N, C-alpha and C positions, 0 to 999 in steps of 0.2 A: 537608072539612078547615076551611075557612075559609066563614064567611058574615058579611060584614062584620066581619072581626076586628081587633084592633088590630095595629100594625106588629110588637110584640114577638111576639105569639101568632103572627103571620106567620112571624116569622124562626124560631121554635120546630118549626111546620109545614114550613118548607122545610129546616131541618137535618136533620128525621125523613124526609123525602122523599130528601135526598141520602144518608143512612144506608141507605135501601132501595134507591137505586139502584146503591151498591156491592154487594149481594147479588144482583142479576138475574144470568141464566144469560150465558155467553159470547157466545150467539148474539144477546143484545140489546144487544150491545156499541155499535154505532151509535146506536140509540135512547137509552141510558144516558148516552153523551157528548154528546147533544143536549141531553137534559135537566138533565144536569150544568151545564152551560155557561149556560143559559137561567135556572136557578134560581140559581145564583151571582151573575149579573148583576142579578137582581131583590133579592137579599138585599144586595147593595152598596148598590144604588139606596135600599132601605128604610132601610137603616143610615145613609146620609148624610143623608136628608130626613126621618127618623123619621115616616115616612107610607107607606102601602100605598094604592093605588089598587084600586078595584073589578075593573078589567081584570088587574090581578095577580093578585087572589085566585082570579078564575076560571082564568086560566092555570094557576095551582099546582094547583088542584082538577083540571084535566083531565090535568095531567102526572101528578099522584098516581094518577088513574083508568087511566091507561097502565100506569104502573107495577104496579099492581094486576093488570091484565090478564095482564102478563108473568110475575107470580109465581104465576099458577095452574097 
């Protein structure tokens, strides 16, 4: 998703991930809730600071990979 992307692109990617989380099966509810909470926190921070850190990008990428595994 991100590879040192700008904060606005990060927000776009995060919003897409949140939409993907909503489509996960019911058995992934705990995972989905955890991802949603973490992503929303990162989105708030990125908006407030108009910046995104490398660890935030890595975390978003890792969560996206986890969501993709549930989508299979």
